[in-house]
Structures are given as structure tokens and as C-alpha cells.
VOPAGU-2260 file (C-alpha; in pm, 1 decimal, decimal comma):
REM VOPAGU-2260
SITE   aa  ch    i         X         Y         Z
SITE  MET   A    0       0,0       0,0       0,0
SITE  THR   A    1     108,3     355,6     -65,0
SITE  GLN   A    2     259,5     526,6     237,9
SITE  TYR   A    3     266,8     898,3     286,5
SITE  ASN   A    4     304,3    1165,7     549,5
SITE  TYR   A    5     -22,3    1355,9     561,2
SITE  GLN   A    6     155,1    1662,1     705,1
SITE  ASP   A    7     431,9    1683,7     443,1
SITE  GLN   A    8     461,5    2008,3     250,2
SITE  PHE   A    9     224,0    2181,1     489,1
SITE  GLU   A   10     198,6    2535,5     359,1
SITE  GLN   A   11    -133,8    2653,7     499,2
SITE  THR   A   12    -135,3    2991,0     670,3
SITE  ALA   A   13    -307,2    2984,3    1007,0
SITE  GLN   A   14    -558,7    3262,3    1059,9
SITE  PRO   A   15    -748,7    3321,2    1384,4
SITE  TYR   A   16   -1125,3    3317,0    1399,6
SITE  GLN   A   17   -1293,3    3652,4    1423,2
SITE  GLN   A   18   -1451,0    3604,2    1767,4
SITE  PRO   A   19   -1495,1    3315,1    2010,5
SITE  LEU   A   20   -1830,9    3144,9    2044,5
SITE  THR   A   21   -2021,2    3179,7    2369,5
SITE  GLN   A   22   -2351,7    3039,2    2485,4
SITE  GLN   A   23   -2597,9    3317,4    2549,3
SITE  HIS   A   24   -2786,5    3115,1    2808,9
SITE  GLN   A   25   -2474,2    3086,9    3027,3
SITE  PRO   A   26   -2236,4    3345,6    3172,0
SITE  VAL   A   27   -1953,2    3426,1    2935,8
SITE  GLN   A   28   -1647,3    3228,7    3038,9
SITE  GLN   A   29   -1289,8    3315,1    2963,5
SITE  PRO   A   30   -1290,6    3310,8    2581,8
SITE  MET   A   31   -1052,4    3100,0    2381,9
SITE  GLN   A   32    -779,6    3326,5    2256,4
SITE  PRO   A   33    -693,4    3305,2    1887,9
SITE  VAL   A   34    -342,4    3195,7    1802,6
SITE  GLN   A   35    -153,1    3502,4    1687,2
SITE  SER   A   36     209,1    3430,9    1769,0
SITE  THR   A   37     430,7    3443,7    1462,7
SITE  GLN   A   38     705,7    3250,5    1644,0
SITE  GLN   A   39     507,8    2929,8    1664,2
SITE  PRO   A   40     539,1    2684,4    1375,3
SITE  VAL   A   41     255,7    2702,1    1126,5
SITE  GLN   A   42     156,6    2342,0    1197,3
SITE  GLN   A   43     131,2    2409,4    1570,2
SITE  GLN   A   44     -83,3    2717,2    1513,2
SITE  SER   A   45    -310,4    2528,0    1276,5
SITE  ALA   A   46    -339,5    2238,2    1521,7
SITE  GLN   A   47    -458,3    2478,1    1793,0
SITE  LEU   A   48    -707,3    2641,8    1559,5
SITE  ALA   A   49    -835,1    2298,5    1455,6
SITE  GLY   A   50    -890,1    2222,7    1823,9
SITE  GLN   A   51   -1095,5    2540,7    1857,4
SITE  PHE   A   52   -1293,5    2446,5    1547,6
SITE  ALA   A   53   -1370,2    2104,2    1697,2
SITE  GLN   A   54   -1488,2    2257,8    2025,0
SITE  ARG   A   55   -1723,1    2498,2    1850,2
SITE  PHE   A   56   -1849,5    2230,1    1613,1
SITE  GLN   A   57   -1937,8    2007,2    1908,1
SITE  LEU   A   58   -2098,9    2300,2    2088,7
SITE  LEU   A   59   -2338,5    2342,2    1797,6
SITE  ALA   A   60   -2401,7    1967,1    1771,0
SITE  THR   A   61   -2475,6    1938,4    2143,7
SITE  ASN   A   62   -2714,2    2231,3    2127,3
SITE  ILE   A   63   -2909,4    2074,6    1839,3
SITE  GLU   A   64   -2919,0    1738,4    2018,6
SITE  ARG   A   65   -3131,4    1899,6    2286,7
SITE  ILE   A   66   -3410,2    1884,3    2028,0
SITE  ILE   A   67   -3308,8    1600,1    1793,5
SITE  ARG   A   68   -3243,8    1303,9    2023,4
SITE  GLY   A   69   -3031,1    1006,9    1922,3
SITE  LYS   A   70   -2936,3    1141,1    1578,0
SITE  HIS   A   71   -2578,3    1254,0    1631,8
SITE  GLU   A   72   -2460,4    1139,9    1288,4
SITE  ALA   A   73   -2736,0    1325,3    1101,1
SITE  ILE   A   74   -2664,5    1640,6    1303,0
SITE  GLU   A   75   -2293,1    1625,2    1228,3
SITE  LEU   A   76   -2361,3    1576,9     857,8
SITE  ALA   A   77   -2593,0    1879,2     855,2
SITE  LEU   A   78   -2326,0    2092,2    1023,2
SITE  THR   A   79   -2065,8    1959,0     780,7
SITE  CYS   A   80   -2278,1    2092,0     494,7
SITE  LEU   A   81   -2295,3    2430,6     667,0
SITE  PHE   A   82   -1918,6    2464,4     709,2
SITE  ALA   A   83   -1840,5    2315,3     366,5
SITE  GLU   A   84   -2065,4    2578,4     204,0
SITE  GLY   A   85   -2281,2    2308,0      53,8
SITE  HIS   A   86   -2650,8    2230,0      66,0
SITE  LEU   A   87   -2840,0    1947,2     229,8
SITE  LEU   A   88   -3128,1    1731,5     105,3
SITE  ILE   A   89   -3312,9    1535,6     374,7
SITE  GLU   A   90   -3535,8    1257,0     243,4
SITE  ASP   A   91   -3740,0    1056,2     489,8
SITE  VAL   A   92   -4091,6     955,1     582,3
SITE  PRO   A   93   -4315,9    1208,8     757,4
SITE  GLY   A   94   -4271,6    1271,0    1127,2
SITE  THR   A   95   -3905,2    1177,8    1165,1
SITE  GLY   A   96   -3780,2    1530,1    1232,9
SITE  LYS   A   97   -3661,3    1652,4     893,4
SITE  THR   A   98   -3798,8    2003,7     935,0
SITE  THR   A   99   -3710,4    2011,7    1305,0
SITE  LEU   A  100   -3347,3    1934,1    1225,4
SITE  ALA   A  101   -3329,1    2220,2     977,7
SITE  ARG   A  102   -3500,9    2458,8    1217,8
SITE  SER   A  103   -3268,0    2355,2    1501,0
SITE  VAL   A  104   -2960,4    2432,1    1292,2
SITE  ALA   A  105   -3104,7    2771,5    1204,8
SITE  ALA   A  106   -3203,0    2844,4    1565,5
SITE  SER   A  107   -2851,6    2762,8    1691,1
SITE  VAL   A  108   -2692,5    3025,1    1465,8
SITE  ASP   A  109   -2757,8    3395,2    1511,5
SITE  ALA   A  110   -2820,6    3443,3    1142,8
SITE  GLU   A  111   -3115,7    3527,3     923,0
SITE  TRP   A  112   -3322,9    3229,6     817,4
SITE  ARG   A  113   -3638,5    3177,8     614,9
SITE  ARG   A  114   -3876,1    2889,4     553,9
SITE  ILE   A  115   -4039,9    2829,6     215,6
SITE  GLN   A  116   -4328,5    2584,3     200,3
SITE  PHE   A  117   -4320,1    2443,1    -152,4
SITE  THR   A  118   -4659,1    2395,1    -316,2
SITE  PRO   A  119   -4764,6    2334,2    -679,7
SITE  ASP   A  120   -4870,9    2698,0    -723,2
SITE  LEU   A  121   -4544,8    2846,5    -592,3
SITE  LEU   A  122   -4378,7    3074,9    -850,2
SITE  PRO   A  123   -4005,6    3137,9    -900,8
SITE  SER   A  124   -4053,3    3503,7    -803,1
SITE  ASP   A  125   -4200,6    3386,4    -471,8
SITE  ILE   A  126   -3853,5    3253,3    -392,7
SITE  THR   A  127   -3609,1    3491,5    -556,0
SITE  GLY   A  128   -3802,5    3819,0    -535,6
SITE  VAL   A  129   -3949,1    4056,5    -790,7
SITE  SER   A  130   -3892,3    4404,3    -934,6
SITE  ILE   A  131   -4173,3    4647,2    -853,4
SITE  PHE   A  132   -4216,5    4988,6   -1011,4
SITE  ASN   A  133   -4179,8    5269,5    -758,0
SITE  GLN   A  134   -4397,8    5555,8    -873,7
SITE  ALA   A  135   -4236,0    5800,5    -632,6
SITE  HIS   A  136   -3890,0    5742,6    -780,8
SITE  GLN   A  137   -4011,4    5646,3   -1128,7
SITE  LYS   A  138   -3799,3    5332,8   -1143,1
SITE  PHE   A  139   -3812,2    4960,9   -1073,8
SITE  GLU   A  140   -3690,3    4844,3    -734,5
SITE  PHE   A  141   -3597,4    4487,6    -651,9
SITE  HIS   A  142   -3774,9    4336,8    -351,4
SITE  HIS   A  143   -3575,2    4048,0    -209,2
SITE  GLY   A  144   -3742,9    3710,6    -176,8
SITE  PRO   A  145   -3705,9    3465,2     111,4
SITE  VAL   A  146   -3400,0    3305,9     -48,4
SITE  PHE   A  147   -3194,3    3604,5      68,2
SITE  ALA   A  148   -3111,9    3456,8     407,1
SITE  ASN   A  149   -2821,9    3271,0     566,4
SITE  ILE   A  150   -3021,8    2951,0     616,0
SITE  VAL   A  151   -3316,3    2865,7     391,3
SITE  LEU   A  152   -3550,3    2577,2     466,7
SITE  ALA   A  153   -3715,1    2447,7     149,0
SITE  ASP   A  154   -3991,0    2229,3     289,8
SITE  GLU   A  155   -4117,8    1950,0      62,7
SITE  ILE   A  156   -3922,9    2073,9    -238,1
SITE  ASN   A  157   -4063,6    1797,9    -459,4
SITE  ARG   A  158   -4415,3    1946,7    -439,6
SITE  ALA   A  159   -4324,5    2256,0    -645,8
SITE  SER   A  160   -4313,5    2267,4   -1024,9
SITE  PRO   A  161   -3980,6    2203,3   -1202,9
SITE  LYS   A  162   -3962,5    2572,0   -1298,1
SITE  THR   A  163   -3980,9    2678,8    -934,7
SITE  GLN   A  164   -3736,6    2409,0    -827,8
SITE  ALA   A  165   -3489,8    2530,1   -1089,7
SITE  ALA   A  166   -3513,3    2887,1    -958,3
SITE  LEU   A  167   -3396,5    2774,6    -614,3
SITE  LEU   A  168   -3132,0    2537,6    -746,6
SITE  GLU   A  169   -2985,0    2814,4    -961,3
SITE  VAL   A  170   -2936,6    3032,3    -653,5
SITE  MET   A  171   -2780,3    2738,8    -472,1
SITE  GLU   A  172   -2515,8    2701,1    -741,3
SITE  GLU   A  173   -2452,9    3064,4    -835,2
SITE  ARG   A  174   -2520,2    3213,4    -489,1
SITE  ARG   A  175   -2684,8    3510,6    -651,7
SITE  VAL   A  176   -3009,2    3612,2    -820,5
SITE  THR   A  177   -3001,7    3798,3   -1152,2
SITE  VAL   A  178   -3304,4    4018,8   -1220,1
SITE  ASP   A  179   -3315,1    4263,2   -1509,5
SITE  ALA   A  180   -2947,7    4188,5   -1583,8
SITE  GLU   A  181   -2847,9    4300,1   -1232,2
SITE  PRO   A  182   -2694,0    4041,4    -995,2
SITE  HIS   A  183   -2801,7    4029,4    -631,3
SITE  PRO   A  184   -2570,5    3812,4    -417,8
SITE  VAL   A  185   -2711,5    3612,6    -127,9
SITE  PRO   A  186   -2551,5    3656,5     216,9
SITE  ARG   A  187   -2270,1    3443,9     352,4
SITE  PRO   A  188   -2291,4    3185,8     500,6
SITE  PHE   A  189   -2563,8    3045,2     278,7
SITE  LEU   A  190   -2717,5    2703,0     340,9
SITE  VAL   A  191   -3025,4    2550,9     180,2
SITE  VAL   A  192   -3182,2    2260,1     367,1
SITE  ALA   A  193   -3443,3    2093,3     147,8
SITE  THR   A  194   -3678,3    1817,8     261,5
SITE  GLN   A  195   -3885,3    1570,5      65,9
SITE  ASN   A  196   -4094,8    1263,9     142,4
SITE  PRO   A  197   -4033,6     935,0     -42,2
SITE  VAL   A  198   -4399,7     840,1       8,3
SITE  ASP   A  199   -4724,6    1003,2    -104,5
SITE  MET   A  200   -4577,0    1092,6    -442,6
SITE  ASP   A  201   -4908,5    1192,5    -604,7
SITE  GLY   A  202   -4885,8    1544,1    -744,6
SITE  THR   A  203   -4512,8    1575,8    -682,9
SITE  TYR   A  204   -4222,7    1654,9    -913,5
SITE  PRO   A  205   -3917,2    1443,9    -825,0
SITE  LEU   A  206   -3587,7    1626,9    -857,1
SITE  PRO   A  207   -3395,9    1526,1   -1172,1
SITE  GLU   A  208   -3055,0    1369,1   -1126,6
SITE  ALA   A  209   -2881,4    1680,0   -1263,2
SITE  GLN   A  210   -3047,8    1890,9    -995,4
SITE  LEU   A  211   -2978,0    1640,6    -719,6
SITE  ASP   A  212   -2611,2    1691,9    -803,2
SITE  ARG   A  213   -2640,0    2047,4    -666,6
SITE  PHE   A  214   -2678,2    1916,0    -312,6
SITE  LEU   A  215   -2359,1    1842,2    -123,1
SITE  MET   A  216   -2526,8    1560,8      70,7
SITE  LYS   A  217   -2845,5    1361,1      81,8
SITE  ILE   A  218   -2930,7    1203,4     415,8
SITE  SER   A  219   -3222,9    1054,4     604,9
SITE  VAL   A  220   -3294,8    1110,9     971,5
SITE  GLY   A  221   -3461,6     776,9    1036,9
SITE  TYR   A  222   -3669,2     662,4    1330,4
SITE  PRO   A  223   -3525,5     720,7    1678,4
SITE  ASP   A  224   -3417,1     429,8    1894,2
SITE  HIS   A  225   -3634,9     318,3    2184,0
SITE  VAL   A  226   -3453,4     515,4    2453,6
SITE  SER   A  227   -3446,7     837,2    2249,4
SITE  GLU   A  228   -3815,5     813,9    2165,8
SITE  VAL   A  229   -3900,0     762,6    2532,1
SITE  GLU   A  230   -3701,0    1076,6    2616,9
SITE  VAL   A  231   -3894,7    1269,5    2352,9
SITE  LEU   A  232   -4224,8    1155,8    2502,2
SITE  LYS   A  233   -4116,6    1243,5    2856,1
SITE  GLY   A  234   -4005,7    1588,2    2746,6
SITE  MET   A  235   -4339,0    1685,9    2592,6
SITE  PRO   A  236   -4490,3    1937,8    2620,9
SITE  THR   A  237   -4257,7    2115,7    2863,4
SITE  GLY   A  238   -3928,9    1991,6    2717,6
SITE  PRO   A  239   -3687,0    2180,9    2493,7
SITE  GLN   A  240   -3848,1    2348,7    2195,2
SITE  VAL   A  241   -3689,6    2490,5    1883,5
SITE  GLU   A  242   -3820,5    2838,6    1963,0
SITE  ARG   A  243   -3639,9    2829,4    2298,1
SITE  LEU   A  244   -3315,7    2687,1    2168,0
SITE  PRO   A  245   -3027,2    2917,6    2266,5
SITE  VAL   A  246   -2809,4    3077,5    2002,8
SITE  VAL   A  247   -2452,1    2949,9    2028,9
SITE  ALA   A  248   -2292,0    3091,9    1713,2
SITE  ARG   A  249   -2291,8    3410,7    1512,2
SITE  ALA   A  250   -2287,8    3438,3    1136,1
SITE  SER   A  251   -1939,7    3592,0    1154,5
SITE  ASP   A  252   -1818,1    3293,3    1358,5
SITE  VAL   A  253   -1955,3    3051,3    1100,9
SITE  ALA   A  254   -1789,9    3248,2     820,1
SITE  GLY   A  255   -1455,4    3229,7    1002,6
SITE  MET   A  256   -1490,4    2854,8    1052,1
SITE  ILE   A  257   -1576,3    2811,7     684,2
SITE  ASP   A  258   -1259,9    2997,9     586,2
SITE  PHE   A  259   -1046,2    2785,8     818,4
SITE  ALA   A  260   -1197,0    2458,8     694,0
SITE  SER   A  261   -1121,7    2555,6     334,6
SITE  ARG   A  262    -750,0    2572,7     424,1
SITE  ILE   A  263    -725,2    2229,0     585,8
SITE  HIS   A  264    -421,8    2050,8     441,3
SITE  VAL   A  265    -473,5    1763,0     196,8
SITE  ALA   A  266    -180,6    1543,1      93,8
SITE  ASP   A  267    -134,1    1447,9    -270,9
SITE  GLN   A  268    -207,9    1083,1    -191,7
SITE  VAL   A  269    -546,0    1180,1     -42,6
SITE  TYR   A  270    -627,6    1379,4    -357,4
SITE  ASP   A  271    -544,3    1066,9    -557,8
SITE  TYR   A  272    -763,5     855,6    -330,6
SITE  ILE   A  273   -1064,8    1085,6    -375,8
SITE  VAL   A  274   -1026,5    1082,1    -753,9
SITE  ALA   A  275    -979,4     705,0    -755,7
SITE  VAL   A  276   -1299,9     648,8    -557,7
SITE  CYS   A  277   -1502,4     878,9    -782,7
SITE  GLY   A  278   -1341,6     731,9   -1092,9
SITE  ALA   A  279   -1436,8     380,7    -983,8
SITE  THR   A  280   -1803,7     481,8    -981,3
SITE  ARG   A  281   -1776,0     573,2   -1349,7
SITE  THR   A  282   -1659,0     224,6   -1447,7
SITE  SER   A  283   -1872,9      16,8   -1211,6
SITE  PRO   A  284   -2091,3    -238,8   -1398,0
SITE  HIS   A  285   -2375,8    -161,0   -1157,3
SITE  LEU   A  286   -2389,8     209,6   -1242,5
SITE  ARG   A  287   -2513,1     381,7   -1554,6
SITE  LEU   A  288   -2375,3     717,9   -1440,6
SITE  GLY   A  289   -2096,6     773,1   -1189,3
SITE  ALA   A  290   -1988,3    1071,0    -983,5
SITE  SER   A  291   -1890,8    1384,5   -1174,9
SITE  PRO   A  292   -1593,8    1610,5   -1092,8
SITE  ARG   A  293   -1842,3    1815,7    -890,6
SITE  GLY   A  294   -1879,0    1507,2    -673,0
SITE  SER   A  295   -1501,6    1490,8    -624,1
SITE  LEU   A  296   -1495,6    1855,5    -518,2
SITE  ALA   A  297   -1787,9    1801,5    -282,6
SITE  LEU   A  298   -1616,3    1504,3    -121,1
SITE  LEU   A  299   -1298,8    1708,4     -73,1
SITE  ARG   A  300   -1482,3    2000,2      88,6
SITE  ALA   A  301   -1675,7    1773,5     322,3
SITE  ALA   A  302   -1362,3    1577,3     419,1
SITE  ARG   A  303   -1184,8    1899,8     514,5
SITE  VAL   A  304   -1468,5    1994,4     749,5
SITE  LYS   A  305   -1475,3    1647,0     903,3
SITE  ALA   A  306   -1102,5    1666,6     968,3
SITE  ALA   A  307   -1139,9    2005,8    1137,5
SITE  ALA   A  308   -1437,0    1878,0    1340,4
SITE  ALA   A  309   -1210,8    1600,5    1466,9
SITE  GLY   A  310    -951,0    1856,4    1576,7
SITE  ARG   A  311    -706,9    1784,2    1293,4
SITE  HIS   A  312    -551,7    2030,6    1049,7
SITE  TYR   A  313    -506,5    1762,4     783,2
SITE  VAL   A  314    -732,6    1515,6     602,9
SITE  VAL   A  315    -689,0    1140,3     635,3
SITE  PRO   A  316    -841,5     873,2     405,9
SITE  GLU   A  317   -1085,4     771,9     680,5
SITE  ASP   A  318   -1251,5    1113,9     646,4
SITE  VAL   A  319   -1313,3    1041,8     278,8
SITE  LYS   A  320   -1448,5     692,0     345,0
SITE  ALA   A  321   -1685,6     813,8     615,7
SITE  LEU   A  322   -1844,1    1072,7     384,4
SITE  ALA   A  323   -1846,8     883,8      54,4
SITE  VAL   A  324   -2204,0     752,5      86,8
SITE  PRO   A  325   -2385,4    1075,7     191,8
SITE  VAL   A  326   -2184,8    1285,2     -56,9
SITE  LEU   A  327   -2181,2    1053,4    -359,2
SITE  GLY   A  328   -2480,8     823,6    -312,9
SITE  HIS   A  329   -2743,0    1055,2    -465,2
SITE  ARG   A  330   -2518,6    1136,7    -762,3
SITE  LEU   A  331   -2512,0     778,9    -892,2
SITE  ILE   A  332   -2761,3     628,9   -1137,1
SITE  ARG   A  333   -2793,5     251,6   -1130,1
SITE  THR   A  334   -2829,8      31,4   -1433,7
SITE  PRO   A  335   -3168,7    -136,2   -1493,8
SITE  GLU   A  336   -3014,9    -471,7   -1400,4
SITE  ALA   A  337   -2893,7    -334,5   -1066,8
SITE  GLU   A  338   -3236,7    -190,7    -995,6
SITE  LEU   A  339   -3400,4    -525,3   -1069,6
SITE  ARG   A  340   -3159,2    -700,0    -832,2
SITE  ASP   A  341   -3218,6    -422,2    -575,8
SITE  VAL   A  342   -2849,2    -329,6    -566,5
SITE  THR   A  343   -2841,6       9,0    -394,2
SITE  ALA   A  344   -2597,8     291,3    -462,8
SITE  GLU   A  345   -2480,9     259,3    -102,0
SITE  ALA   A  346   -2394,5    -106,6    -158,2
SITE  VAL   A  347   -2200,6     -19,7    -474,1
SITE  LEU   A  348   -2002,2     246,4    -290,2
SITE  GLY   A  349   -1932,7       4,7      -7,5
SITE  GLU   A  350   -1796,8    -247,0    -256,7
SITE  ILE   A  351   -1579,3      18,5    -420,1
SITE  LEU   A  352   -1438,7     140,2     -88,5
SITE  ALA   A  353   -1368,9    -213,9      27,9
SITE  GLY   A  354   -1169,7    -290,8    -285,0
SITE  MET   A  355    -986,7      41,2    -307,5
SITE  PRO   A  356    -630,7      46,6    -162,8
SITE  VAL   A  357    -609,2     304,9     112,9
SITE  PRO   A  358    -288,9     510,6     138,6
SITE  GLN   A  359    -119,4     443,7     470,3
SITE  ALA   A  360      48,5     706,2     685,3
SITE  ALA   A  361     423,1     674,2     700,4
């Protein structure tokens, strides 16, 4: 197996976060001081900043778990999308907490958020906004739609028409709305959390594969385990509610964490491993369409965040393996034979990962 040193040729410049995170519902403790010494080695500075990132990541995850019980993995994946500047699609049966998860993420961050309930009669302008003629000034003025927020919840996205779906997906990719040849950028950070139900498909418009590719991840929340569901029942109606969830992060903090995660070091062998995994999906006999280069980029961005969330300033192959299914699974199209044999995309990825040589640290 290939051996490598995942910290070789480390050239990332450590930058401190803008401000430390504090919980508003508790007295402000001694804040973590950003690393500013120029005498410390760059790796040591980055290691300390990665430790701060991990602490703040877990602070957010713990806060959300006050509402979403027993779903630590789904919460971490949602936060990974936030810090990787991607978007999240949650597909699950009704009543499993899809909307609650999205609302809990939004409530934990002191940032602007909007909810859009998708219906068949929803128009693109209902999402992006519209230009209205101002008689007083004798000119058209653009009125921003609900998509101009840091966190946007697109509830039941498959119930809107393809034209309306495309309007949202265009903003997700371009991060701006163009009206009358004038661009209007959305704020940063910008996260779209879309939900859809795999049942009750009458009158719905399933997202095409090309549009599914715009989402960084596709996950399902799933039913809670017995203990977690009992805790939910005991906590009602006086238990924690989304409206009462304390804010534990500011938009500026999230932006600083996004910038740090984008500078996490990746060794050449890990780049090769990501490309090899995505390339194997394109030649698999079970798949009609494999992961595109956009999938490779998405896997890289998510792996960087996972490494930072673990307190590391470098990516290891295990980060890539852990995120391959949620990042790549919805980008793959199975062959008719695989569908008949009920071979899932997750099973194909598992087979690819099991047979792919993993570079070993020297």
C-alpha cells in the first residue's frame, strides 16, 4: 500500500477566527484566545485552531441534540454541509424530524433564516423576489425574496413545479439572483436545507438527477431508537423546543470557521484517493452514471470539514471513506439490471471502498 506523510509540505497559513463562540444562556467564560504568535510553527498554530474548530463544532451539535435526540450522525452531517458551504437534502418519511433538524440548525446560529413551504402553485418570483415599479422614484426596485437569508428551509421541495425548483437550485449554485441583468448576491454563510418525502408521491415533481447533483449531501434522519423516543415523550410538552433553543454561534463565527476549513491541508495521496474512488463509480458495472468532478470537489470540501471537526488540520483517508455515501450516493444512477436485483448505490459504494487500496500514513 502507498505510504505517505499527511503533514508533508504543509503550507497553509493559520488565521485566527474573528470572535470566540459563547452560549448566550450561560455566563460568558474566559474566551478562547486566537493563536496570533508568529514565532510558533505554522503546523502548531493550525493544530490549535483545529482544536478550537472542533470545540465549537461540538458546541453546535450538542445544542441541536437537545431537540433532535439520538441522531448525532445526522446532526454532524448537517453541520458539515454548513461549514463546507454546501446544501443538504433530507429525504425521509413524515414525522421523523426533517424540518425540526433544519429549524434547530437555524435556531442555533444567530443568522437570518427563512422557511419556504413548496406547493404546486409556488412561482419562481415567490422565492427569488421581484422588481416592482416605484412611482415616487419612477424606477423599478428589486424586492428580495425569502431566499436572501443565511439559512433557507425548502420544505417538501418535490411538491413545487420544475420551474420553481430550478429557480432555487440556480441560486444554490450561483449564490446570486439575476433580475433585469443586475446580480443580487445572497448573504454568507448560505445554506439551503431541502426536505422531501419518499412516500405520497401523487402530485409531486421528483428532482432530476442533474439537480440532485447540486446538493452536497443527501441524508435521512430515520426513526429514533427506543430510549431516544422515550425521552422525547417524557419531554413533551414542557421539554426543549426549537423556539427556545439558545443561540450558540454568530454568522461571523460561522464564516470564520468556513474559511479555516477551506484551508485544511490535503496530501497528494489523499487527492489521488478521492479521484480514484469517484473514478471507480464511473466504471462500475452496476452504475449507468458515476460521480462527476463536482462530486469529487464536494467530497474534498466535506472531508476537510470532518477533519477540522475532529480537531485535525489535515485530512486522512478515513474522512473520505466516512463521507463517501452521503456525498456521492445521490449522484449515482444505477443500471436497470442493478435496480431489478435491488443493488443500492450505497452497496455499490461500499464495494468500491472495500476494494480500493487506502494510502497508509508513514
